[in-house]
Structure formats: C-alpha cells, structure tokens
N, C-alpha and C positions, 0 to 999 in steps of 0.2 A: 308159905306160898299157898294161895287158894286156887286150886286147879279149876274150880267151877267158874271162876271169872275169866279164864283163858279159853275162849270159845272159838278162836280163829286158828285154823290149821293151814299150813302150806305143804303140799306133798309134791315130791319131785322124784321121778324114776332115776335110778343110777345108770348113767351112760346108756340110755334106753336102747337105741338101735344096736349098739355093740353087745349089750347084755343079752338081747334076744338072739343074736347070732351065736354067742357063746353057749347059751342054753340049748340051742338047736344043734350045735356041733361042739360037744365038750372038748374036742381036740384043740380048740382055739384058746381054751382057758390057760391063763398064765403066760401067754405070749403077746407081744406087742401087736395090736391089730386095730385097723380102722375100717369103718364102713364108708365107702365112697366110690367114685368113678374108677374104672380100670386104667385109663390112660393117664399119662403124666399131666395132661391138660385138665384133668378132673380136680375135684377138691375133696377134702375130708369132711364128711357129714357128721360123724361121731367117732371119737377116739376112745378106746378102752383105757382103764387106769394104768395098765402097763405101758401103753404108748404115750400117755401123758407125762410119764417120768422122763421122756426124752424131749419134752417141750412141744410135743405135737398137740394140736388143738383143732377144733372144728373151724371150717372155712379156710384152712391152710391149703395151698396148692399141694397136690400129691407129690410133685417132684421135690418140693422142700421137705415134706415129711419123710420121704425115702432117703434124703441126704442126712437127716437127723438119726434115722434108724435103718441100717442096711437090711435087717432081718424082718422088716415090717410086713405084716400080712394085710392085704387089701381084699375086703369082701364087698361084692356089689350090693347096692342099695335095693331093698325090697319094700317099697313104700306100702303096697297093698297089705303085705304081711304085718308090718308094724301097725298099720291102722286097725287091723283085725285084733291084734294083741292089745292095743290101746283101748279098744272098745270093751274087751274082757276086763281090763283093769277098772275102767270107769263103771262097768256094770256092778262090780263089787262095791265101789264107793257109793253108788246110788242105792244099794241095799240099805244103807244107813240114812241117807238124806238126799233131797233134791237141791239143797242149798250148796251147789257146787259151781264155782266159776272157773271154767276150764281156760287155761292160758295158752296151752299148746297141746300137742299129742301126748305129752308125758308129764304135765305139770298143772296144778290147780290149787285154788283156795277152797276151803270147806268151812262152813259155819255150823257148829254143833249146838248152838245155844238152846234149841228147842228139842234136843234129844234127851232120852232118859239116861244116857251114859255121858261121861265127860270126854274132853278132847284126848286125854291120854289113852283112855280105854278105846276110843274110836281109832286112834292110830294103831294100837296093838291089834285090834280086830282086822283092819285093812292089811297091815303088814303080814300077819299070820296067814290070812286067806290068799293073798297074792303070792306069797312064798310057796304055800302048799299046792295051790291050784295051777299057778303059772310059772313057778320056778324063777321068779325075779325079785330083786331087792329094790328098796326105795328109801328115801330120806324124808324126815318130817321136821317141820318147825311149828311150835305151838306158842301162841302169845295172845295178847288182847287186841291186836290190830294187824292189818295186812302187811304193812312195812316190816314190822318186827318178826312176824311169822316167816316172811321170805328170807330175812337175814338169818333166822334161826335154822332153816332147812339147809342152808348152804354152809353152816358152821362146821359140821362134821359129816363128811361123806367118804365112802358109801355107807349105807345102812345106818345113818345117823338119826338121832332124835334129840333135839335141843329145845329147851323151854326158856322163854324170856318173860319173866313176870315184872310187874310194875315196880316192885321194890329193888329190882336189879338195874333200873334205869336212873340216870343216863350212863352210869359208870361202865356198864357192860359194853357199850359202843365205843368208848374212848379209844381203844387201840386200833379200831378199824380204819383202813385207808379210805380216802374219799371215793374211790371207785365203787365201794359198796353202797354208797348213798344214792338211791334213785333220784334223778334230777340233776346230777353232776356228771357231765360228760368229760371226755378226754381234754378238750380245749379248756374247759373251766378248771379242770384239775391242774393243768399246767399254769394257769393264771394264779390259782391259789398257791401253788408251789412257789411262785415268785415272791409271794408274801410270807413264805415260811409256813404255810398251812398245808399239812400233809395227812393229818389224821382227824377223826371226828372230835377228839379232845381239843385240837387246835381250832376247829370250826366252831365249837361251842363258845369260844371267846369273842366271836364276831356278832355284832348286833343285827337285827332283822333288816334294817334299812340298808346296811352294807351288803347283805346277801342279795337283796332285791336289785341293788345296783350292779352286782356281778352276774346274777342269774336271771334277772327279769322277774316276772311274776312267780316263777318256780322257786324263787328264793324264799317266799313265805312258807311254801310247803316243806322245803328242806329245813328251815328253821324249826318248824313244828315237829317234823319226823324224828330228827335226832334227839328231841326231847320226849319222844315216846308218844307223840300225838299224830294220829292218822284216822280221821273219821270215815274213810271210804268203806261202804258196806260190801259184803260179798254178794255179787249179782250173778244169777244164773246166766249162762253163756248167751241165751237167746236175746238178752237185752242189749248185747253189744251192737254198736252201729257199724263196726268194720272188723275184718279179720285179715291178718297178714303175717308176714315174717320178714325179718331183716337180719343181716349178719355183718359184723365187722371183720376185716381180714387184712393181711399184709397189702399195702398200697400197690395197685396194679393199673395198667392201661390195656391189658390183654382183653380185647373185645370178645374173643371166643370163650375165654374163661368166664367172663361176666354173663354172656348169653347162656352158657351151660348152667350157671348158677340160677339165672332167672327162670329157666325151664324147670329146674328142680323145685324152686319156690312155687311155681304155678302148680306143680303136681302136689306138693304138700298142702297148699291152700285149698285146692280142689277137693282133696280127700277130707280135709277138715270140714269144709262146707257140706259135703255129702254126708259125713258122719253126723253132723248136727241138723241135717235136713233143712238147710237154708241156702239161699241164692243171693247174689248181689249183681249190681249193674254198673258200679263205678270202679274203675281200675286205676290204681295209683302206683307209680314207680318213683322211687326215691334214690338219689345218689348223694353220698357225702364224700367230698374230695379230701386230699391230704392236707389242705389248708383249713379243713373243718367246715367249709361252707357247704350248705345243703341246698340241693335243687330237686324239685319234684315236677312231674307231669301227670295229669289225670284226664280221664275221659269217661263220660257217662254214656253207656250204650242204650239202645232202644229197648232191649229185652234183658231180663234177669238170666243169670247162668251160674252154674257151678262146674262147668265143663273145663277140664284142664287145658285143652287145645285152644278154646276161645279165650281163656284167661291169658295164656301164654302169647297168643297172636296179638292180642291188644296190648299186652305188656311190652312186647318186642317193639311194636310201633312207637310206643311212648319212650322206650329206652333209646331208640334211634334219634329221637328229638333232642336228647341230652348230649352234650359235647363230652368227648373223651380227650380234651386238651390238657388235662391234668391227671395225676394219679388218683384213683378211686379207692377209698378205704371202707366204704359201706354201701351195700345194695339192699333195697327193700322192695317188696311187692305186697300190695294191700288190695283187698276187695271190699268196697264199702256199699252203702245204701242197701242194707240187707233186709230180706223178707223170708219168712218161713215158707217151705215148699208148698204147703197146702194153700197158703194165701196167694202165692204166685199162680198156682193152678186155677184157683177160683177167679182171679183177676182176669185171666186170659181165656176163660171158657167162652 
C-alpha cells in the first residue's frame, strides 16, 4: 500500500450532538440518550451509541424512541452550541489545509495532496488535537477518491480509521449492501432485490446499460464507483451552489411533526450559512412519499438571506403547497442561489 497515493480523507464526528452533550455532562455517559425535542411530538436529532442498540435513530419520533427504551434520556437541542463546537473542529482542520469540502456541521472531505504530510499523518494530527482540546472523537476514511473515503469512514465507528487502497478493489466492496452505494435509493434497492441483487458483488455482474435502464443517468456513476472510479474533486464549500438538509424517517402524515422538523432544518441551514458567511435567495422544499414519488416546491426571493425565520417562513409557505394525502417518508429543505456575504453587501450598497 502506497499511502502517498491516498490523498482523500472523509472525516465524520461520532454521534456529534450526543457526544457534545456527554462531554459537557459526564453523567450521561454510558446511558441511552438522544438529543431532540422534549415533547412526544418531537423527533430524535441524534442518538448516542447506547440508544442505537435499542434501534433508535435520528429522525425517529420521540414517542417511538421512548417505546423502544423506557429509560431513555432526552436532552434538548442546543444548535448554537453545536455550531460553536463545529467551528472549533474545523479551525483545527484548517490549520492543515484549506482544501476542505464541508458536507455538514460534523462531516467533510479533505484533500492532502499538496501537504508535506500524508493522509494518515493528517488524520492522526486532527484526531489527537480534537481529542485533547475538545474532548470529542471522530472517524476517518482514507482512499484515492471521495466515494471510497466516505465508505471507509463509516466502516468502523466510533473512533475508526479505515484505509481503502487501489489493490483492495473491487473485492473490498463485495459484501456491502446496496444501501451503501451512493446513487441507489430505497425504491431501486427493492427493484434490484426482485432480481436477486442485494450486494455490491451481485451488482458487479450487471452491465452498464442495464444499470442505466434501472437508475437512469446515475447508473453510469454507480457502475464506475463500485469499480473504484470517482473523479469528483474535493471542492471548498464556497463553490457549492446550494446548502440544505434532508432526512428519511418512519412514514407519517402528522403535519405538526413535519412542520417542527422543517423549523429545525431552517435553524440548521441558517447556522451553516452564517458559519460560512454566505447567503441564498432560493428556497426549496422536498417531500418523498411512501410510494417513493418525490415532489418539490421552490421560490426565489427578491433579497438574499441567511436568517432562520425568513428561511422557515418561506419554507412553510412552500410546504403548505404540497399535499399530505399520502404518508411522507422524507423531508428536505435547501437554500440555493448562494453568494458570499461581502458580495451581497457590495451588491446592495
């Protein structure tokens, strides 16, 4: 294995919100705990690893989580605090390089090809400093492209570090379920299952044209990725055209639950925009129903914003345009048409 050729890192904080709460209140350690709303109408934002043993996961309604674990501890969400801690984590990462593509508050790709240290040394540096200065753990994946680095970081959690080199491919991926392959959603997984295709090894036996027939143009990407081919570069976050969040959950038609979730999304997206000093003017709301059909509504506003209330108010208007005549299994909120703060200010001087 030539570590010098493996310059892409995917870093992922371990149960970030829950880990911050455990750090701040050591009495919570070792007990099943979730971060989320206090009422039964709320949802789980993050579950710690003890809670996950009961089958509890993010976006699960709290009443269901409490049914699974009677001793569950629920801690209220502190978005401002998590944003501050996230900034501290990324400040450490940026000590090494600015080639950081932030995916969310606790996750990013890093390209170390222009550094004097290799990817393994970079991971060791970040891990040691985050542990010593912030008291938090994280998992890393190292490989020669983004797809494999993301697969690797999820391979062994918490506190994992997995390396996927070119000579390990494609056999390393053979046992993985289709859910691990970016580009294959639940509906496609079910369709593949009807053909007896449930693992990456099964998928490898299918030709590219067949994958395109099933997945559309994403089929070509899937065909390449499972063979270790992913040419996407690591791009600093400022180059992104949109920023948002979405979550899959147990199907529901509970409007209050969905609106509460939408408001949480607006807060998360607003904090992310402010942290990156960017604003947007296009709001997009997405619903995926239990039949896997997807419907979206969008609106471009007159002015740029990163204000939580403005994002939520516009998102709520768009949400109300979408019908709740079926069970909903995914909700998403995205802000697009992004500009840096200083450009926005110059534009409207």
